[in-house]
N, C-alpha and C positions, 0 to 999 in steps of 0.2 A: 414521476415520469418513468416508472418501470415498464419494461416491455410487455409484461403480462397483463397490465391493467389499462393500457392506453390505446387500445384499438389494434387492428390488424398489423402484422409486421411487414415492413418494407425492406428492401435490400439496396444498399448504396455502396459505391466503391470506397475503400478505406481512405484513399487520398482525398476524396470529396468530403468525407466526414471530418478528416483532420483539418481541411481548409475551412470548413464551417466553424469548427470549434476554435481554431486559431483566430478567426475573425471576431468571434464573440469575446475571447480573452482580450484581444487588442481593443475592442470597442469599450471594454469596461476597465481599461487602465493598465494593461500589461504591455511591456515592451515587445517588440517583434520576436526577440530571442526567447524571452520567457514564455510568450504565448505559444511558440512552436514546440517547446519542450512539453508544456502542459497538455497541449492538444494531442501530441503523439501519445502521451501516457494515457489520457482519457479515452481516446479512440481505440487504442490497443486493448484496453480493458473491455470495451464494448464489443470489439471484434471477437475476443476470446470468451464471451459469454459471462464475464464477471460484471453483471449488471449493477451490483451495489456500488461499484467503483467506476462505472462508465458514465454515460450522459446523465444518469440519475444525479450525479454530483454537480452538474453544471449550475443549477440555481444556487447551491451552497457556495461555489466559487464566486459567482457574481455578487451575492449578498455580502460575502466577506470582503471582496474588493471595494464594494460601495461603502462599507463601514469604516474603511481606513485602517483596519486591523492588520492588514498585510500589505507589503510594498510590491506591487506587480512589476516595478521597474528596477528592483534591486539588482545590483551587480555583485555577485559573490566574490569574497576575498579569499584566495587560496594561499595557504602558508605551508611551505616545505619545512617541517619542524624536526625531522629525524630520518635516518635511512629507511625506516619502515613505517613512517607515520606522516599523514597529511591531515591538516586541519583546515576547515572552511568555515568562515563566518558568512552565513547566508544573508546577513544585513537586513533581517526582518522580512525576507522574501521566502519563496517556496524552496523546498529541499531538492526537488528534481533538477532545477538549473544549477544548484550548488554541486550536486553530484556530476552533472555534465561538465562543469568547469574543471573538476578535479580528476575526471575519469582517466585521461591519458597518463597523468603523473602517477596515479594510483597503480595502474597496470604496469607501468615501467618499474616502479618500486617493487611490486610483487614478483616480477620476473627476475629482477636483480637480486633481491634478498630472499625470495621464496615465500614471503608473506608480507602483507602491508595492511595498514589500518587507515580508514578514512573517518574522521570525526567531524560531523556537521553540527553546528549550533546556531542559535538565533534563527531558527528555521520553522517553516510550517509544512506539514505533510498531511495530505487529505486524499490520498490515492491508494491503490493496491501496492503492495510492496514487492511482489514478484517481478514486475518490470525493471526494478532496480538491480536485481541480481542475475536474471536470466542472461543478459548480454555477456557477462563475464564467463559463464559456462560455455557459451557459444565460441569463446576464445580459448577454450581448454582450461579455464581456471575454475577453482571452487570458491564460492562466495556465500557469506552469511551476513544478514543485515537485521538489525532491530531498530524499532522506532517507538517512542512512547507517545501517548495522546492525552486528551483531556480526562479529568477524573470522572469515571462512570462505572467503575467496577469495585465491588466490595471484596477486600481480601478475605480468604477463607478464615472463618472464626471471628471476623471483625463485625462492627455494628453499623459502619457507614462507608460510602464509597471513598476510595483513595487512589487506586491505580487507574490507568487508561486501559483500553483494549489491548495495547502493547503487543503488536504482532511480531512474529519471527519469520524470516524468509531465508530459504537455502536453495542453492543451485549447484549442480555438479554435471560435468560432461559425461556422456555415456556412448560408447562405440556403437554405431549402427542404430542409434536411437536419438530422439530429441533429448535435450538436457533434462535431468531429473530435477524438478523444481517443486517446492511447496511453499505456501504462504499461509500462515495460520495465526489467528488471534489467540492470545492467551486467555481471553474471556470465552465463555461458553458459546457465544455467538458474536459475529462481527456487528458493530453498531449500525452499519449501513443496512444489514439484513433485517435488523429490528425495525429500522425506519421503513423499509419496503413492506414488511409485514403489517405495520401500523397503517400505512397508506392503502393497502389492499384489504384491510379488515380481517386479516388472518390471525389465528391464535398461534402461539409458539409451543414447542414441546416443553414439558416440565423440566425444571432445573436450569432454565436460562437466566432468570432474574427475579428480583423482588420489587414490591411496590413501595410507595413512600413510607409505609409503616414497617418496612422490613419483612413483609410477609411474602412467601413464594407466590408468583403469579405467572400465568401464561398469556396475559394481555400485554402486547407490545407497547400500547399507549401508556399503561401504568408504569412500565419500565422507563419510558422516555419522559414522563411527566412526574418527576420527583422520585422515581424509583432508581434502580441500578441493575447492572448485569452482575452475574457471578463468574468467577474464574472456571475454566474447564477443569475437570478432574480434581476439584476441591483443593487440597493443600498442594498438589503437584502443579496445577496451573497457577496457583497463587505464588509459589516459589519462582516459577519462570517469569511471571509478571514483575516480581521484585527484581530479578536479574536484569530484565529489560530496562527498568527505571535506572538501575545503576550504570548500565552500559550506554544507554541512549542519552541520559541526562547528566548523571554525576560525572561520567568519564569524558563526555564531549564538552561540558560547560553549558549544556542546554538546561531548560527548565524541567523540573519534575512535573508530573501531571497535575499537581495541585498548586504549582507556583506561579501561575499567571492569572490575571484578572481581565476578562474581556467584557465586563459589565458596562464599560463606557463605550462599547462599540456594538450597538444593536445590529444584529444580522451576522455577526462573526460566527464562523463555523469551524475554522481551521485551528487545530491545537498548535501552540507556539512552544515547541519542545526541541528535541535533538534526535540525531540518527547516527548510528555506528555501522560501518561496513568493514568486514574483514575479508580480504582476498588472498587466496593461497595458490601458488603455482605447484601442482602435484608432480610436475616433471622433476622437481628437485629431489623427490623421494623415490618415485616409481618410474621415472623416465616417461616413456609413452604408454605404460601399462595401466595407468589409473583408469582411463576411459574404458579399457577392456575389462578391468576388474569390476567396474560399475555395471557393465553389461552382464557379467557372470552373476552378480547379485540380483539383477532384474530377472534373469532366467530362473534362478532358484526361487525367487518370490513367486513367479508365475507357476513354477512346478508345485509350489506349496498350496496353490489354489487362489492366489490373488489375481483378480480379474482386471483391475485397473491400477495403473501406476500413478504416483503423484503428478499432477499437471496434465494427465492424459485427456481429460475432458476439455481443457482449454485448447489443446492441440487439435482435437477433433473439430471444435468450434472454429478454430483458425483456418483449418483446411477448407471447411465449407464456406467461410467468409471469403477466402481467396478465390473460390470458384464463382460464388453467387453474390458476393458483396456482404457488407456488415448489416446485421439485423437491427433495424430501428423502427419502432412503432410509429404510426401516424401521429399519435398524441405527443410522443417524444420529439418528432421532427417539428411539429407545430410549436412546441415549447422552446426548442432551440431557435427557431426563426423569431419568436417573440423576444428572446434574450438579445438577439442581434439588433432588434429595434428597427 
């Protein structure tokens, strides 16, 4: 259901898309509260042009809910465990509602102590990671988040997949500018982008993955059907992916990427892992100067010849969507209506 392969693009108001997605989530077993959080996340990704995490994901959400692998009605249990530490048991549900349940306490702790950590376990994350951190930067805070996923990446120098795509997201306020935000997989390519390429019959650049025999391939289907992705930057990306496993799984009490078995739940797509979020209040060190210092860095990056800042494409897409509506192809809209039943 990618925008580029499912017919002409339509435009619809963000609120209308959110309402449609929420209705689908509720239709397939989510509580109203969970459905609202997931719909906002998915619609925001579509609005910002992050198609591999937008409505493209909806069939995966639906099949996962139908499989019984995830609890769409789970009520997260928030624990205030230390002055700078919040822990959430997502109760087998999605990570975004767990974050929503703990957000206010996390911000309060960060403002009081200067830094706070949120550890989410027993959770499923199936979305872009930048929507989890950007709101903190909008409040003048710095945020870093990591989440691990299912085994699909071969560590550098290894013979078989072990890590997940294990993304890292970062957000910081910037004076006179939208927050500086990046969200990157530690794999050479995001898993969703490989799925889209396979669906569209496209080849991948060299160095993205290997086939079932461990041989380099540019065929996305070969990667998805018994093959695996590679880490970006060889040993560097591999080391960062290891770090994500330790922070998102070992530290939170979540599962490592290889520690869960969903074979008894045909149709399951969401990894059952963990997430860590670190939030820092820069005013404790720099007063009101941090956002201005961020701006100075941006100006120097631009002066050095950098033409696009992290997250800038998403902001451009968001601006267009605000004027004209969110881009959704005819095929995608038909697919969503079919999911609604």
